[in-house]
PDB file of N, CA, C and O in Angstrom:
ATOM      1  N   MET A   1     -20.246  -3.519  -0.024  1.00  0.00           N
ATOM      2  CA  MET A   1     -18.820  -3.218   0.111  1.00  0.00           C
ATOM      3  C   MET A   1     -18.007  -4.363  -0.494  1.00  0.00           C
ATOM      4  O   MET A   1     -18.429  -5.519  -0.511  1.00  0.00           O
ATOM      5  N   ASN A   2     -16.869  -4.008  -0.970  1.00  0.00           N
ATOM      6  CA  ASN A   2     -15.953  -4.982  -1.558  1.00  0.00           C
ATOM      7  C   ASN A   2     -14.712  -5.168  -0.698  1.00  0.00           C
ATOM      8  O   ASN A   2     -13.624  -5.406  -1.223  1.00  0.00           O
ATOM      9  N   ASP A   3     -14.866  -5.063   0.621  1.00  0.00           N
ATOM     10  CA  ASP A   3     -13.715  -5.180   1.512  1.00  0.00           C
ATOM     11  C   ASP A   3     -12.914  -6.455   1.260  1.00  0.00           C
ATOM     12  O   ASP A   3     -11.686  -6.421   1.186  1.00  0.00           O
ATOM     13  N   GLU A   4     -13.610  -7.564   1.132  1.00  0.00           N
ATOM     14  CA  GLU A   4     -12.923  -8.835   0.926  1.00  0.00           C
ATOM     15  C   GLU A   4     -12.122  -8.829  -0.380  1.00  0.00           C
ATOM     16  O   GLU A   4     -10.993  -9.317  -0.425  1.00  0.00           O
ATOM     17  N   LYS A   5     -12.702  -8.287  -1.416  1.00  0.00           N
ATOM     18  CA  LYS A   5     -12.028  -8.204  -2.716  1.00  0.00           C
ATOM     19  C   LYS A   5     -10.761  -7.355  -2.619  1.00  0.00           C
ATOM     20  O   LYS A   5      -9.716  -7.736  -3.147  1.00  0.00           O
ATOM     21  N   PHE A   6     -10.848  -6.215  -1.951  1.00  0.00           N
ATOM     22  CA  PHE A   6      -9.694  -5.327  -1.825  1.00  0.00           C
ATOM     23  C   PHE A   6      -8.616  -5.946  -0.931  1.00  0.00           C
ATOM     24  O   PHE A   6      -7.423  -5.802  -1.196  1.00  0.00           O
ATOM     25  N   MET A   7      -9.043  -6.628   0.116  1.00  0.00           N
ATOM     26  CA  MET A   7      -8.075  -7.323   0.978  1.00  0.00           C
ATOM     27  C   MET A   7      -7.372  -8.433   0.207  1.00  0.00           C
ATOM     28  O   MET A   7      -6.168  -8.631   0.365  1.00  0.00           O
ATOM     29  N   GLN A   8      -8.110  -9.153  -0.620  1.00  0.00           N
ATOM     30  CA  GLN A   8      -7.508 -10.211  -1.426  1.00  0.00           C
ATOM     31  C   GLN A   8      -6.472  -9.638  -2.386  1.00  0.00           C
ATOM     32  O   GLN A   8      -5.428 -10.248  -2.616  1.00  0.00           O
ATOM     33  N   GLU A   9      -6.759  -8.479  -2.940  1.00  0.00           N
ATOM     34  CA  GLU A   9      -5.792  -7.837  -3.846  1.00  0.00           C
ATOM     35  C   GLU A   9      -4.526  -7.448  -3.084  1.00  0.00           C
ATOM     36  O   GLU A   9      -3.423  -7.598  -3.609  1.00  0.00           O
ATOM     37  N   ALA A  10      -4.668  -6.952  -1.860  1.00  0.00           N
ATOM     38  CA  ALA A  10      -3.498  -6.622  -1.043  1.00  0.00           C
ATOM     39  C   ALA A  10      -2.676  -7.873  -0.747  1.00  0.00           C
ATOM     40  O   ALA A  10      -1.446  -7.826  -0.756  1.00  0.00           O
ATOM     41  N   ILE A  11      -3.345  -8.975  -0.488  1.00  0.00           N
ATOM     42  CA  ILE A  11      -2.646 -10.239  -0.231  1.00  0.00           C
ATOM     43  C   ILE A  11      -1.916 -10.712  -1.477  1.00  0.00           C
ATOM     44  O   ILE A  11      -0.788 -11.198  -1.387  1.00  0.00           O
ATOM     45  N   GLU A  12      -2.541 -10.577  -2.634  1.00  0.00           N
ATOM     46  CA  GLU A  12      -1.879 -10.960  -3.886  1.00  0.00           C
ATOM     47  C   GLU A  12      -0.631 -10.108  -4.126  1.00  0.00           C
ATOM     48  O   GLU A  12       0.391 -10.611  -4.593  1.00  0.00           O
ATOM     49  N   LEU A  13      -0.722  -8.836  -3.808  1.00  0.00           N
ATOM     50  CA  LEU A  13       0.446  -7.964  -3.936  1.00  0.00           C
ATOM     51  C   LEU A  13       1.564  -8.389  -2.998  1.00  0.00           C
ATOM     52  O   LEU A  13       2.742  -8.282  -3.339  1.00  0.00           O
ATOM     53  N   SER A  14       1.195  -8.872  -1.811  1.00  0.00           N
ATOM     54  CA  SER A  14       2.223  -9.339  -0.872  1.00  0.00           C
ATOM     55  C   SER A  14       2.947 -10.561  -1.432  1.00  0.00           C
ATOM     56  O   SER A  14       4.146 -10.726  -1.206  1.00  0.00           O
ATOM     57  N   LYS A  15       2.244 -11.404  -2.147  1.00  0.00           N
ATOM     58  CA  LYS A  15       2.878 -12.562  -2.787  1.00  0.00           C
ATOM     59  C   LYS A  15       3.835 -12.114  -3.885  1.00  0.00           C
ATOM     60  O   LYS A  15       4.915 -12.684  -4.041  1.00  0.00           O
ATOM     61  N   LYS A  16       3.443 -11.099  -4.642  1.00  0.00           N
ATOM     62  CA  LYS A  16       4.318 -10.568  -5.693  1.00  0.00           C
ATOM     63  C   LYS A  16       5.573  -9.942  -5.085  1.00  0.00           C
ATOM     64  O   LYS A  16       6.664 -10.037  -5.648  1.00  0.00           O
ATOM     65  N   ALA A  17       5.400  -9.302  -3.927  1.00  0.00           N
ATOM     66  CA  ALA A  17       6.561  -8.702  -3.261  1.00  0.00           C
ATOM     67  C   ALA A  17       7.609  -9.771  -2.956  1.00  0.00           C
ATOM     68  O   ALA A  17       8.803  -9.549  -3.155  1.00  0.00           O
ATOM     69  N   VAL A  18       7.164 -10.916  -2.480  1.00  0.00           N
ATOM     70  CA  VAL A  18       8.091 -12.016  -2.193  1.00  0.00           C
ATOM     71  C   VAL A  18       8.750 -12.492  -3.480  1.00  0.00           C
ATOM     72  O   VAL A  18       9.959 -12.723  -3.509  1.00  0.00           O
ATOM     73  N   GLU A  19       7.974 -12.639  -4.532  1.00  0.00           N
ATOM     74  CA  GLU A  19       8.530 -13.060  -5.820  1.00  0.00           C
ATOM     75  C   GLU A  19       9.601 -12.091  -6.315  1.00  0.00           C
ATOM     76  O   GLU A  19      10.523 -12.491  -7.025  1.00  0.00           O
ATOM     77  N   HIS A  20       9.479 -10.817  -5.941  1.00  0.00           N
ATOM     78  CA  HIS A  20      10.438  -9.798  -6.367  1.00  0.00           C
ATOM     79  C   HIS A  20      11.583  -9.619  -5.373  1.00  0.00           C
ATOM     80  O   HIS A  20      12.410  -8.721  -5.530  1.00  0.00           O
ATOM     81  N   GLY A  21      11.633 -10.484  -4.339  1.00  0.00           N
ATOM     82  CA  GLY A  21      12.737 -10.450  -3.383  1.00  0.00           C
ATOM     83  C   GLY A  21      12.528  -9.565  -2.179  1.00  0.00           C
ATOM     84  O   GLY A  21      13.486  -9.224  -1.485  1.00  0.00           O
ATOM     85  N   ASN A  22      11.288  -9.188  -1.920  1.00  0.00           N
ATOM     86  CA  ASN A  22      10.975  -8.308  -0.792  1.00  0.00           C
ATOM     87  C   ASN A  22      10.164  -9.058   0.265  1.00  0.00           C
ATOM     88  O   ASN A  22       9.849 -10.237   0.107  1.00  0.00           O
ATOM     89  N   GLU A  23       9.839  -8.361   1.325  1.00  0.00           N
ATOM     90  CA  GLU A  23       9.020  -8.949   2.375  1.00  0.00           C
ATOM     91  C   GLU A  23       7.556  -8.952   1.938  1.00  0.00           C
ATOM     92  O   GLU A  23       7.163  -8.137   1.103  1.00  0.00           O
ATOM     93  N   PRO A  24       6.736  -9.864   2.493  1.00  0.00           N
ATOM     94  CA  PRO A  24       5.368 -10.090   1.996  1.00  0.00           C
ATOM     95  C   PRO A  24       4.320  -9.095   2.485  1.00  0.00           C
ATOM     96  O   PRO A  24       3.539  -9.393   3.388  1.00  0.00           O
ATOM     97  N   PHE A  25       4.316  -7.907   1.876  1.00  0.00           N
ATOM     98  CA  PHE A  25       3.327  -6.909   2.252  1.00  0.00           C
ATOM     99  C   PHE A  25       2.810  -6.197   1.003  1.00  0.00           C
ATOM    100  O   PHE A  25       3.573  -5.884   0.090  1.00  0.00           O
ATOM    101  N   GLY A  26       1.507  -5.951   0.981  1.00  0.00           N
ATOM    102  CA  GLY A  26       0.889  -5.248  -0.138  1.00  0.00           C
ATOM    103  C   GLY A  26      -0.132  -4.251   0.372  1.00  0.00           C
ATOM    104  O   GLY A  26      -0.657  -4.390   1.477  1.00  0.00           O
ATOM    105  N   ALA A  27      -0.415  -3.226  -0.457  1.00  0.00           N
ATOM    106  CA  ALA A  27      -1.378  -2.195  -0.075  1.00  0.00           C
ATOM    107  C   ALA A  27      -2.192  -1.772  -1.295  1.00  0.00           C
ATOM    108  O   ALA A  27      -1.697  -1.737  -2.421  1.00  0.00           O
ATOM    109  N   VAL A  28      -3.456  -1.453  -1.030  1.00  0.00           N
ATOM    110  CA  VAL A  28      -4.391  -1.062  -2.085  1.00  0.00           C
ATOM    111  C   VAL A  28      -5.130   0.189  -1.620  1.00  0.00           C
ATOM    112  O   VAL A  28      -5.698   0.210  -0.528  1.00  0.00           O
ATOM    113  N   LEU A  29      -5.120   1.226  -2.447  1.00  0.00           N
ATOM    114  CA  LEU A  29      -5.825   2.463  -2.131  1.00  0.00           C
ATOM    115  C   LEU A  29      -7.127   2.509  -2.927  1.00  0.00           C
ATOM    116  O   LEU A  29      -7.134   2.309  -4.142  1.00  0.00           O
ATOM    117  N   VAL A  30      -8.225   2.775  -2.226  1.00  0.00           N
ATOM    118  CA  VAL A  30      -9.561   2.722  -2.829  1.00  0.00           C
ATOM    119  C   VAL A  30     -10.289   4.035  -2.583  1.00  0.00           C
ATOM    120  O   VAL A  30     -10.209   4.618  -1.502  1.00  0.00           O
ATOM    121  N   LYS A  31     -11.005   4.487  -3.615  1.00  0.00           N
ATOM    122  CA  LYS A  31     -11.898   5.645  -3.470  1.00  0.00           C
ATOM    123  C   LYS A  31     -13.169   5.340  -4.249  1.00  0.00           C
ATOM    124  O   LYS A  31     -13.111   4.865  -5.383  1.00  0.00           O
ATOM    125  N   ASP A  32     -14.302   5.612  -3.644  1.00  0.00           N
ATOM    126  CA  ASP A  32     -15.601   5.376  -4.269  1.00  0.00           C
ATOM    127  C   ASP A  32     -15.729   3.932  -4.761  1.00  0.00           C
ATOM    128  O   ASP A  32     -16.258   3.675  -5.842  1.00  0.00           O
ATOM    129  N   ASN A  33     -15.240   3.009  -3.954  1.00  0.00           N
ATOM    130  CA  ASN A  33     -15.345   1.573  -4.227  1.00  0.00           C
ATOM    131  C   ASN A  33     -14.555   1.125  -5.457  1.00  0.00           C
ATOM    132  O   ASN A  33     -14.866   0.093  -6.052  1.00  0.00           O
ATOM    133  N   GLU A  34     -13.528   1.902  -5.840  1.00  0.00           N
ATOM    134  CA  GLU A  34     -12.667   1.533  -6.963  1.00  0.00           C
ATOM    135  C   GLU A  34     -11.206   1.647  -6.554  1.00  0.00           C
ATOM    136  O   GLU A  34     -10.824   2.584  -5.854  1.00  0.00           O
ATOM    137  N   VAL A  35     -10.396   0.698  -6.988  1.00  0.00           N
ATOM    138  CA  VAL A  35      -8.963   0.744  -6.732  1.00  0.00           C
ATOM    139  C   VAL A  35      -8.361   1.878  -7.557  1.00  0.00           C
ATOM    140  O   VAL A  35      -8.552   1.946  -8.771  1.00  0.00           O
ATOM    141  N   VAL A  36      -7.630   2.770  -6.879  1.00  0.00           N
ATOM    142  CA  VAL A  36      -6.996   3.876  -7.584  1.00  0.00           C
ATOM    143  C   VAL A  36      -5.471   3.750  -7.610  1.00  0.00           C
ATOM    144  O   VAL A  36      -4.812   4.385  -8.434  1.00  0.00           O
ATOM    145  N   PHE A  37      -4.901   2.926  -6.703  1.00  0.00           N
ATOM    146  CA  PHE A  37      -3.449   2.770  -6.670  1.00  0.00           C
ATOM    147  C   PHE A  37      -3.111   1.536  -5.847  1.00  0.00           C
ATOM    148  O   PHE A  37      -3.810   1.203  -4.891  1.00  0.00           O
ATOM    149  N   THR A  38      -2.029   0.861  -6.229  1.00  0.00           N
ATOM    150  CA  THR A  38      -1.562  -0.299  -5.468  1.00  0.00           C
ATOM    151  C   THR A  38      -0.050  -0.215  -5.312  1.00  0.00           C
ATOM    152  O   THR A  38       0.626   0.492  -6.059  1.00  0.00           O
ATOM    153  N   ASN A  39       0.461  -0.936  -4.348  1.00  0.00           N
ATOM    154  CA  ASN A  39       1.907  -0.984  -4.137  1.00  0.00           C
ATOM    155  C   ASN A  39       2.258  -2.216  -3.322  1.00  0.00           C
ATOM    156  O   ASN A  39       1.468  -2.696  -2.509  1.00  0.00           O
ATOM    157  N   GLU A  40       3.454  -2.711  -3.558  1.00  0.00           N
ATOM    158  CA  GLU A  40       3.978  -3.821  -2.761  1.00  0.00           C
ATOM    159  C   GLU A  40       5.215  -3.347  -2.018  1.00  0.00           C
ATOM    160  O   GLU A  40       5.828  -2.347  -2.390  1.00  0.00           O
ATOM    161  N   ASN A  41       5.575  -4.064  -0.975  1.00  0.00           N
ATOM    162  CA  ASN A  41       6.784  -3.774  -0.218  1.00  0.00           C
ATOM    163  C   ASN A  41       7.985  -3.817  -1.157  1.00  0.00           C
ATOM    164  O   ASN A  41       8.098  -4.726  -1.980  1.00  0.00           O
ATOM    165  N   GLN A  42       8.886  -2.832  -1.036  1.00  0.00           N
ATOM    166  CA  GLN A  42      10.057  -2.766  -1.913  1.00  0.00           C
ATOM    167  C   GLN A  42      11.321  -2.382  -1.153  1.00  0.00           C
ATOM    168  O   GLN A  42      12.207  -1.735  -1.711  1.00  0.00           O
ATOM    169  N   ILE A  43      11.412  -2.776   0.114  1.00  0.00           N
ATOM    170  CA  ILE A  43      12.555  -2.329   0.904  1.00  0.00           C
ATOM    171  C   ILE A  43      13.890  -2.843   0.359  1.00  0.00           C
ATOM    172  O   ILE A  43      14.900  -2.148   0.465  1.00  0.00           O
ATOM    173  N   PHE A  44      13.913  -4.031  -0.215  1.00  0.00           N
ATOM    174  CA  PHE A  44      15.170  -4.569  -0.735  1.00  0.00           C
ATOM    175  C   PHE A  44      15.431  -4.130  -2.172  1.00  0.00           C
ATOM    176  O   PHE A  44      16.556  -3.754  -2.500  1.00  0.00           O
ATOM    177  N   THR A  45      14.430  -4.168  -3.023  1.00  0.00           N
ATOM    178  CA  THR A  45      14.651  -3.804  -4.424  1.00  0.00           C
ATOM    179  C   THR A  45      14.844  -2.299  -4.608  1.00  0.00           C
ATOM    180  O   THR A  45      15.493  -1.875  -5.563  1.00  0.00           O
ATOM    181  N   ALA A  46      14.294  -1.494  -3.714  1.00  0.00           N
ATOM    182  CA  ALA A  46      14.483  -0.042  -3.786  1.00  0.00           C
ATOM    183  C   ALA A  46      15.626   0.417  -2.878  1.00  0.00           C
ATOM    184  O   ALA A  46      15.975   1.598  -2.853  1.00  0.00           O
ATOM    185  N   ASN A  47      16.208  -0.538  -2.129  1.00  0.00           N
ATOM    186  CA  ASN A  47      17.286  -0.197  -1.183  1.00  0.00           C
ATOM    187  C   ASN A  47      16.868   0.920  -0.236  1.00  0.00           C
ATOM    188  O   ASN A  47      17.616   1.865   0.014  1.00  0.00           O
ATOM    189  N   ASP A  48      15.657   0.784   0.281  1.00  0.00           N
ATOM    190  CA  ASP A  48      15.079   1.813   1.150  1.00  0.00           C
ATOM    191  C   ASP A  48      14.303   1.127   2.271  1.00  0.00           C
ATOM    192  O   ASP A  48      13.224   0.588   2.025  1.00  0.00           O
ATOM    193  N   PRO A  49      14.828   1.135   3.493  1.00  0.00           N
ATOM    194  CA  PRO A  49      14.143   0.440   4.591  1.00  0.00           C
ATOM    195  C   PRO A  49      12.795   1.040   4.965  1.00  0.00           C
ATOM    196  O   PRO A  49      12.048   0.434   5.732  1.00  0.00           O
ATOM    197  N   THR A  50      12.468   2.220   4.441  1.00  0.00           N
ATOM    198  CA  THR A  50      11.159   2.827   4.726  1.00  0.00           C
ATOM    199  C   THR A  50      10.153   2.574   3.614  1.00  0.00           C
ATOM    200  O   THR A  50       9.020   3.048   3.691  1.00  0.00           O
ATOM    201  N   PHE A  51      10.549   1.833   2.575  1.00  0.00           N
ATOM    202  CA  PHE A  51       9.655   1.609   1.435  1.00  0.00           C
ATOM    203  C   PHE A  51       8.737   0.422   1.700  1.00  0.00           C
ATOM    204  O   PHE A  51       8.733  -0.565   0.964  1.00  0.00           O
ATOM    205  N   HIS A  52       7.966   0.546   2.766  1.00  0.00           N
ATOM    206  CA  HIS A  52       6.945  -0.451   3.066  1.00  0.00           C
ATOM    207  C   HIS A  52       5.821  -0.282   2.048  1.00  0.00           C
ATOM    208  O   HIS A  52       5.747   0.739   1.366  1.00  0.00           O
ATOM    209  N   ALA A  53       4.956  -1.270   1.947  1.00  0.00           N
ATOM    210  CA  ALA A  53       3.862  -1.205   0.969  1.00  0.00           C
ATOM    211  C   ALA A  53       3.019   0.053   1.166  1.00  0.00           C
ATOM    212  O   ALA A  53       2.668   0.728   0.198  1.00  0.00           O
ATOM    213  N   GLU A  54       2.698   0.363   2.416  1.00  0.00           N
ATOM    214  CA  GLU A  54       1.808   1.489   2.701  1.00  0.00           C
ATOM    215  C   GLU A  54       2.496   2.836   2.457  1.00  0.00           C
ATOM    216  O   GLU A  54       1.951   3.695   1.762  1.00  0.00           O
ATOM    217  N   THR A  55       3.684   3.020   3.024  1.00  0.00           N
ATOM    218  CA  THR A  55       4.364   4.312   2.852  1.00  0.00           C
ATOM    219  C   THR A  55       4.788   4.517   1.405  1.00  0.00           C
ATOM    220  O   THR A  55       4.756   5.641   0.903  1.00  0.00           O
ATOM    221  N   GLY A  56       5.180   3.451   0.737  1.00  0.00           N
ATOM    222  CA  GLY A  56       5.530   3.553  -0.675  1.00  0.00           C
ATOM    223  C   GLY A  56       4.321   3.950  -1.506  1.00  0.00           C
ATOM    224  O   GLY A  56       4.425   4.771  -2.417  1.00  0.00           O
ATOM    225  N   LEU A  57       3.173   3.362  -1.185  1.00  0.00           N
ATOM    226  CA  LEU A  57       1.941   3.711  -1.897  1.00  0.00           C
ATOM    227  C   LEU A  57       1.608   5.186  -1.694  1.00  0.00           C
ATOM    228  O   LEU A  57       1.330   5.903  -2.655  1.00  0.00           O
ATOM    229  N   ILE A  58       1.638   5.632  -0.451  1.00  0.00           N
ATOM    230  CA  ILE A  58       1.321   7.025  -0.146  1.00  0.00           C
ATOM    231  C   ILE A  58       2.289   7.955  -0.877  1.00  0.00           C
ATOM    232  O   ILE A  58       1.870   8.933  -1.495  1.00  0.00           O
ATOM    233  N   ARG A  59       3.573   7.647  -0.803  1.00  0.00           N
ATOM    234  CA  ARG A  59       4.601   8.475  -1.437  1.00  0.00           C
ATOM    235  C   ARG A  59       4.373   8.573  -2.943  1.00  0.00           C
ATOM    236  O   ARG A  59       4.359   9.670  -3.503  1.00  0.00           O
ATOM    237  N   ARG A  60       4.197   7.435  -3.591  1.00  0.00           N
ATOM    238  CA  ARG A  60       4.044   7.428  -5.050  1.00  0.00           C
ATOM    239  C   ARG A  60       2.714   8.033  -5.498  1.00  0.00           C
ATOM    240  O   ARG A  60       2.674   8.793  -6.465  1.00  0.00           O
ATOM    241  N   PHE A  61       1.632   7.701  -4.803  1.00  0.00           N
ATOM    242  CA  PHE A  61       0.324   8.232  -5.188  1.00  0.00           C
ATOM    243  C   PHE A  61       0.301   9.750  -5.058  1.00  0.00           C
ATOM    244  O   PHE A  61      -0.128  10.448  -5.977  1.00  0.00           O
ATOM    245  N   CYS A  62       0.759  10.261  -3.925  1.00  0.00           N
ATOM    246  CA  CYS A  62       0.724  11.705  -3.697  1.00  0.00           C
ATOM    247  C   CYS A  62       1.642  12.437  -4.675  1.00  0.00           C
ATOM    248  O   CYS A  62       1.298  13.518  -5.152  1.00  0.00           O
ATOM    249  N   THR A  63       2.790  11.865  -4.973  1.00  0.00           N
ATOM    250  CA  THR A  63       3.711  12.485  -5.926  1.00  0.00           C
ATOM    251  C   THR A  63       3.116  12.515  -7.326  1.00  0.00           C
ATOM    252  O   THR A  63       3.225  13.517  -8.032  1.00  0.00           O
ATOM    253  N   SER A  64       2.487  11.417  -7.722  1.00  0.00           N
ATOM    254  CA  SER A  64       1.971  11.343  -9.095  1.00  0.00           C
ATOM    255  C   SER A  64       0.682  12.128  -9.309  1.00  0.00           C
ATOM    256  O   SER A  64       0.377  12.521 -10.435  1.00  0.00           O
ATOM    257  N   THR A  65      -0.082  12.360  -8.236  1.00  0.00           N
ATOM    258  CA  THR A  65      -1.369  13.044  -8.389  1.00  0.00           C
ATOM    259  C   THR A  65      -1.385  14.467  -7.842  1.00  0.00           C
ATOM    260  O   THR A  65      -2.246  15.263  -8.216  1.00  0.00           O
ATOM    261  N   GLY A  66      -0.439  14.794  -6.959  1.00  0.00           N
ATOM    262  CA  GLY A  66      -0.462  16.090  -6.295  1.00  0.00           C
ATOM    263  C   GLY A  66      -1.471  16.159  -5.161  1.00  0.00           C
ATOM    264  O   GLY A  66      -1.672  17.221  -4.571  1.00  0.00           O
ATOM    265  N   ILE A  67      -2.108  15.031  -4.849  1.00  0.00           N
ATOM    266  CA  ILE A  67      -3.096  14.958  -3.772  1.00  0.00           C
ATOM    267  C   ILE A  67      -2.373  14.615  -2.474  1.00  0.00           C
ATOM    268  O   ILE A  67      -1.586  13.670  -2.432  1.00  0.00           O
ATOM    269  N   THR A  68      -2.637  15.379  -1.418  1.00  0.00           N
ATOM    270  CA  THR A  68      -2.033  15.063  -0.118  1.00  0.00           C
ATOM    271  C   THR A  68      -3.069  14.778   0.961  1.00  0.00           C
ATOM    272  O   THR A  68      -2.719  14.291   2.035  1.00  0.00           O
ATOM    273  N   ASP A  69      -4.314  15.067   0.698  1.00  0.00           N
ATOM    274  CA  ASP A  69      -5.388  14.768   1.646  1.00  0.00           C
ATOM    275  C   ASP A  69      -6.070  13.485   1.194  1.00  0.00           C
ATOM    276  O   ASP A  69      -6.808  13.477   0.209  1.00  0.00           O
ATOM    277  N   LEU A  70      -5.820  12.416   1.912  1.00  0.00           N
ATOM    278  CA  LEU A  70      -6.372  11.108   1.541  1.00  0.00           C
ATOM    279  C   LEU A  70      -7.578  10.728   2.400  1.00  0.00           C
ATOM    280  O   LEU A  70      -7.918   9.550   2.505  1.00  0.00           O
ATOM    281  N   SER A  71      -8.218  11.709   3.005  1.00  0.00           N
ATOM    282  CA  SER A  71      -9.335  11.423   3.913  1.00  0.00           C
ATOM    283  C   SER A  71     -10.537  10.798   3.210  1.00  0.00           C
ATOM    284  O   SER A  71     -11.377  10.186   3.870  1.00  0.00           O
ATOM    285  N   GLU A  72     -10.640  10.934   1.898  1.00  0.00           N
ATOM    286  CA  GLU A  72     -11.757  10.329   1.167  1.00  0.00           C
ATOM    287  C   GLU A  72     -11.402   8.941   0.627  1.00  0.00           C
ATOM    288  O   GLU A  72     -12.194   8.335  -0.096  1.00  0.00           O
ATOM    289  N   TYR A  73     -10.231   8.443   0.971  1.00  0.00           N
ATOM    290  CA  TYR A  73      -9.741   7.161   0.472  1.00  0.00           C
ATOM    291  C   TYR A  73      -9.697   6.140   1.603  1.00  0.00           C
ATOM    292  O   TYR A  73      -9.680   6.497   2.781  1.00  0.00           O
ATOM    293  N   THR A  74      -9.678   4.860   1.222  1.00  0.00           N
ATOM    294  CA  THR A  74      -9.487   3.769   2.173  1.00  0.00           C
ATOM    295  C   THR A  74      -8.254   3.004   1.742  1.00  0.00           C
ATOM    296  O   THR A  74      -8.096   2.674   0.567  1.00  0.00           O
ATOM    297  N   LEU A  75      -7.373   2.721   2.702  1.00  0.00           N
ATOM    298  CA  LEU A  75      -6.146   1.989   2.422  1.00  0.00           C
ATOM    299  C   LEU A  75      -6.260   0.587   3.014  1.00  0.00           C
ATOM    300  O   LEU A  75      -6.391   0.422   4.227  1.00  0.00           O
ATOM    301  N   TYR A  76      -6.210  -0.405   2.154  1.00  0.00           N
ATOM    302  CA  TYR A  76      -6.247  -1.815   2.569  1.00  0.00           C
ATOM    303  C   TYR A  76      -4.819  -2.342   2.572  1.00  0.00           C
ATOM    304  O   TYR A  76      -4.053  -2.089   1.643  1.00  0.00           O
ATOM    305  N   THR A  77      -4.472  -3.067   3.610  1.00  0.00           N
ATOM    306  CA  THR A  77      -3.127  -3.635   3.704  1.00  0.00           C
ATOM    307  C   THR A  77      -3.211  -5.119   4.001  1.00  0.00           C
ATOM    308  O   THR A  77      -4.191  -5.603   4.568  1.00  0.00           O
ATOM    309  N   SER A  78      -2.166  -5.833   3.607  1.00  0.00           N
ATOM    310  CA  SER A  78      -2.173  -7.293   3.754  1.00  0.00           C
ATOM    311  C   SER A  78      -1.979  -7.738   5.197  1.00  0.00           C
ATOM    312  O   SER A  78      -2.187  -8.911   5.507  1.00  0.00           O
ATOM    313  N   CYS A  79      -1.589  -6.842   6.074  1.00  0.00           N
ATOM    314  CA  CYS A  79      -1.507  -7.165   7.503  1.00  0.00           C
ATOM    315  C   CYS A  79      -1.568  -5.863   8.294  1.00  0.00           C
ATOM    316  O   CYS A  79      -1.651  -4.780   7.715  1.00  0.00           O
ATOM    317  N   GLU A  80      -1.526  -5.972   9.606  1.00  0.00           N
ATOM    318  CA  GLU A  80      -1.587  -4.764  10.432  1.00  0.00           C
ATOM    319  C   GLU A  80      -0.346  -3.911  10.186  1.00  0.00           C
ATOM    320  O   GLU A  80       0.774  -4.414  10.273  1.00  0.00           O
ATOM    321  N   PRO A  81      -0.530  -2.629   9.879  1.00  0.00           N
ATOM    322  CA  PRO A  81       0.611  -1.766   9.580  1.00  0.00           C
ATOM    323  C   PRO A  81       1.511  -1.540  10.797  1.00  0.00           C
ATOM    324  O   PRO A  81       1.061  -1.568  11.942  1.00  0.00           O
ATOM    325  N   CYS A  82       2.791  -1.317  10.512  1.00  0.00           N
ATOM    326  CA  CYS A  82       3.740  -0.988  11.580  1.00  0.00           C
ATOM    327  C   CYS A  82       3.473   0.434  12.066  1.00  0.00           C
ATOM    328  O   CYS A  82       2.609   1.127  11.529  1.00  0.00           O
ATOM    329  N   PHE A  83       4.220   0.865  13.086  1.00  0.00           N
ATOM    330  CA  PHE A  83       4.027   2.207  13.638  1.00  0.00           C
ATOM    331  C   PHE A  83       4.326   3.287  12.603  1.00  0.00           C
ATOM    332  O   PHE A  83       3.604   4.282  12.531  1.00  0.00           O
ATOM    333  N   MET A  84       5.376   3.110  11.800  1.00  0.00           N
ATOM    334  CA  MET A  84       5.727   4.098  10.796  1.00  0.00           C
ATOM    335  C   MET A  84       4.586   4.263   9.796  1.00  0.00           C
ATOM    336  O   MET A  84       4.172   5.382   9.495  1.00  0.00           O
ATOM    337  N   CYS A  85       4.084   3.143   9.287  1.00  0.00           N
ATOM    338  CA  CYS A  85       3.015   3.197   8.294  1.00  0.00           C
ATOM    339  C   CYS A  85       1.723   3.736   8.905  1.00  0.00           C
ATOM    340  O   CYS A  85       1.010   4.515   8.273  1.00  0.00           O
ATOM    341  N   SER A  86       1.429   3.325  10.119  1.00  0.00           N
ATOM    342  CA  SER A  86       0.233   3.837  10.797  1.00  0.00           C
ATOM    343  C   SER A  86       0.308   5.347  10.950  1.00  0.00           C
ATOM    344  O   SER A  86      -0.680   6.047  10.730  1.00  0.00           O
ATOM    345  N   GLY A  87       1.475   5.850  11.327  1.00  0.00           N
ATOM    346  CA  GLY A  87       1.665   7.288  11.472  1.00  0.00           C
ATOM    347  C   GLY A  87       1.481   8.007  10.149  1.00  0.00           C
ATOM    348  O   GLY A  87       0.869   9.075  10.105  1.00  0.00           O
ATOM    349  N   ALA A  88       1.998   7.442   9.080  1.00  0.00           N
ATOM    350  CA  ALA A  88       1.853   8.056   7.757  1.00  0.00           C
ATOM    351  C   ALA A  88       0.389   8.091   7.336  1.00  0.00           C
ATOM    352  O   ALA A  88      -0.058   9.053   6.710  1.00  0.00           O
ATOM    353  N   MET A  89      -0.353   7.048   7.676  1.00  0.00           N
ATOM    354  CA  MET A  89      -1.764   6.995   7.303  1.00  0.00           C
ATOM    355  C   MET A  89      -2.593   8.034   8.041  1.00  0.00           C
ATOM    356  O   MET A  89      -3.553   8.577   7.493  1.00  0.00           O
ATOM    357  N   VAL A  90      -2.223   8.305   9.276  1.00  0.00           N
ATOM    358  CA  VAL A  90      -2.966   9.297  10.063  1.00  0.00           C
ATOM    359  C   VAL A  90      -2.720  10.666   9.487  1.00  0.00           C
ATOM    360  O   VAL A  90      -3.250  11.654   9.995  1.00  0.00           O
TER     361      VAL A  90
END
């Protein structure tokens, strides 16, 4: 497993989020041991208080692919998700 590698990528995304003026959170979506999508927190740059790294990733990935069942994917996040993000993941 590459859990550590994927977690490190989420942490790197959280650093980029800060560089872009947002809060330090990142998310990485993985399927079959490969990264398929990434996202960083964008609540300030997108002017959207719900644009957390996780919900933003889910929103953008599902919109761009037409996939809504993510049960075959693993979502890595740079920290424990909030209630909103946890609910979206379920």
